[in-house]
Structure formats: structure tokens, C-alpha cells
C-alpha positions as CSV (number, residue, x, y, z in Angstrom):
1,M,5.8,-3.7,-27.2
2,D,2.7,-3.7,-29.3
3,S,0.6,-6.4,-27.6
4,I,-2.5,-5.4,-25.6
5,M,-2.0,-5.5,-21.9
6,T,-4.5,-4.9,-19.1
7,G,-4.3,-3.9,-15.4
8,G,-5.7,-1.9,-12.6
9,C,-5.8,-1.2,-9.0
10,Q,-6.2,-3.8,-6.2
11,C,-9.8,-3.0,-5.5
12,G,-11.0,-3.0,-9.1
13,A,-12.4,0.5,-9.2
14,V,-9.8,1.5,-11.9
15,R,-8.9,-0.7,-14.8
16,F,-6.9,0.1,-18.0
17,R,-6.0,-1.4,-21.4
18,A,-2.7,-0.4,-23.0
19,E,-0.7,-1.2,-26.1
20,K,2.4,0.3,-27.7
21,L,4.2,0.3,-24.4
22,G,7.8,1.7,-24.2
23,R,10.8,0.7,-22.2
24,P,10.2,-0.7,-18.7
25,S,12.4,1.0,-16.0
26,I,12.8,1.4,-12.3
27,C,13.3,4.9,-10.8
28,H,15.2,5.3,-7.5
29,C,14.2,9.0,-6.9
30,R,12.8,9.8,-3.5
31,M,9.4,10.8,-4.9
32,C,9.0,7.4,-6.5
33,Q,10.1,5.7,-3.3
34,K,7.4,7.6,-1.4
35,A,4.7,7.3,-4.1
36,F,5.1,3.5,-4.2
37,G,5.9,3.1,-0.5
38,S,8.9,1.0,-1.7
39,F,12.6,1.0,-2.5
40,F,11.9,2.3,-6.1
41,G,9.1,2.8,-8.6
42,A,8.8,0.4,-11.5
43,L,7.2,2.1,-14.6
44,V,6.7,1.6,-18.3
45,S,6.0,4.4,-20.7
46,A,2.7,4.3,-22.5
47,D,1.4,5.8,-25.7
48,Q,-1.5,7.9,-24.5
49,A,-3.4,7.4,-27.8
50,H,-3.3,3.6,-27.1
51,L,-4.2,3.8,-23.4
52,T,-7.8,3.4,-22.4
53,W,-9.3,3.6,-18.9
54,T,-11.9,0.7,-19.0
55,R,-13.3,1.3,-15.5
56,G,-13.0,4.5,-13.5
57,Q,-10.1,7.0,-13.8
58,P,-7.1,7.5,-11.5
59,S,-7.1,10.5,-9.2
60,L,-4.1,12.8,-9.6
61,F,-1.7,14.2,-7.1
62,R,0.7,16.9,-8.1
63,S,4.0,15.6,-6.6
64,S,6.1,18.4,-8.2
65,A,5.8,21.4,-10.5
66,K,6.3,19.1,-13.4
67,V,4.8,15.8,-12.4
68,K,1.4,14.4,-11.4
69,R,0.9,10.9,-10.1
70,G,-2.3,8.9,-10.6
71,F,-3.7,6.5,-8.0
72,C,-7.0,4.8,-7.1
73,N,-8.8,7.0,-4.7
74,K,-10.6,4.0,-3.1
75,C,-7.6,1.7,-2.4
76,G,-4.6,3.9,-3.0
77,T,-2.9,1.7,-5.6
78,P,-0.2,3.8,-7.5
79,L,-1.1,3.7,-11.2
80,T,0.5,6.5,-13.3
81,Y,3.3,9.0,-13.6
82,H,2.4,12.0,-15.8
83,H,5.3,14.2,-16.9
84,P,5.8,16.7,-19.7
85,G,6.8,14.0,-22.1
86,G,3.9,11.7,-21.5
87,V,2.6,9.1,-19.1
88,E,4.0,6.0,-17.6
89,L,2.2,3.1,-15.9
90,A,3.1,1.3,-12.7
91,I,4.4,-2.2,-13.7
92,G,3.0,-3.7,-10.6
93,A,-0.6,-2.6,-11.6
94,F,-0.5,-4.8,-14.8
95,D,-2.3,-8.1,-14.7
96,H,1.0,-9.8,-15.9
97,P,3.8,-7.7,-14.5
98,E,6.2,-10.6,-15.2
99,Q,6.1,-9.6,-18.9
100,L,7.6,-6.1,-18.2
101,E,11.1,-6.7,-17.0
102,P,12.8,-3.4,-16.3
103,Q,15.5,-2.6,-18.9
104,V,17.1,0.5,-17.3
105,Q,17.4,2.3,-14.0
106,V,17.0,6.0,-13.6
107,N,18.1,8.4,-10.8
108,N,20.6,5.8,-9.8
109,H,22.5,8.3,-7.6
110,Q,19.4,8.2,-5.2
111,R,19.1,4.5,-4.9
112,L,19.2,3.1,-1.4
113,P,22.7,2.1,-0.4
114,W,21.9,-1.6,0.3
115,I,19.8,-2.3,-2.8
116,D,22.7,-4.2,-4.5
117,T,22.8,-6.8,-1.7
118,L,19.0,-7.0,-1.1
119,F,18.5,-10.4,-2.7
120,Q,21.6,-11.9,-1.1
121,K,19.8,-11.8,2.3
122,P,18.6,-15.3,3.5
123,A,15.1,-16.4,2.6
124,V,13.4,-17.4,5.8
125,T,10.6,-19.9,6.0
126,N,8.2,-19.9,9.0
127,P,5.7,-22.8,9.0
128,E,3.2,-20.8,11.1
129,M,3.3,-17.9,8.7
130,E,2.9,-20.2,5.7
131,V,-0.2,-21.7,7.3
132,F,-1.5,-18.1,7.9
133,F,-0.8,-16.9,4.3
134,A,-2.4,-20.1,2.9
135,S,-5.6,-19.2,4.9
136,V,-5.9,-15.7,3.6
137,E,-8.8,-15.1,1.3
138,S,-8.0,-12.2,-1.1
139,Y,-10.5,-9.5,-1.8
140,Q,-8.3,-7.9,-4.4
141,H,-9.5,-7.7,-8.0
142,P,-8.3,-10.7,-10.0
143,D,-5.6,-10.3,-12.6
144,H,-8.0,-10.1,-15.5
145,D,-10.9,-7.9,-16.7
146,T,-14.3,-8.6,-15.2
147,A,-17.7,-7.5,-16.4
148,E,-18.4,-6.1,-12.9
149,W,-16.6,-5.7,-9.7
150,P,-17.1,-6.4,-6.9
151,P,-19.0,-9.6,-7.6
152,K,-22.6,-9.7,-6.5
153,D,-23.3,-11.8,-3.4
154,D,-25.2,-15.0,-4.1
């Protein structure tokens, strides 16, 4: 994938621009589950020569003898996975994650036992919660580059 894609953390302190992305994947290993606080980690490999940090830099945590994980030290958003072969970026941190559909799964032997049936569960609607969610004003950085963040008060 050669198109230029942008992304960053939820608070806007760290932003990136990437092109020449590799194959999107999901990883079921326990370290990814914990690093993302989720059922799996969704990542895409990036060509480091075509990865630019346009605002800030991720902080790094050594999660194993061979791996470092990058995150925003202000809001905690997971951003990178650094391994001996290169770097991967968290798909959820991109401004348009819908363009990065995972193509493979890795560490499948560690996937949670109920993951195959997860989306067969009933979707529940709750009118009170829908009203609440509609009233929430997001303070997250928007899904596009900005000249400055946070915006200055009027």
C-alpha cells in the first residue's frame, strides 16, 4: 500500500504520516491483548524510511527481550510494535482504519476461545444509553491533521 496515511493518539500529542505500508494483521498473543487492552492487537507493518512523526514521538516500553511497544505518554494510546524486523503501527490509531482490513492472523493458538462466536451475540439497543452517547462531546483529536492541538479557547 503506497498511499499516504495519517494517524495518531487520541489526545493529539503524537501524530504520524506513513506510506509503503505492508500487510495488515491481527495478533492474538497475550502481550498484544494486554498492550491494547483488548481481545487482540491490530497492526500493519510500516517502512521506517517512509514513517514520519509529525507531532511528538511515542514513548517506548520494552515488553520482552525482543520487542518494544510505543504509546502516547499523555493519553496511553497504543501506537507501535518494534521488533527486530521493523516496526508496525496500530491500525486503530490511523485516521481511516477502515482502509486497513486485516489480511492474516498470527499467534492463532493464543486466541480467546470465544472469538469465533463474538459477533453472533445479539446487538442490544438501549434508548437511554443512545441519548447519553449522543450527548457526549468528544475531546479526542479529530481524524485528520491539525496545525495545532488542542485548539485555543475563543
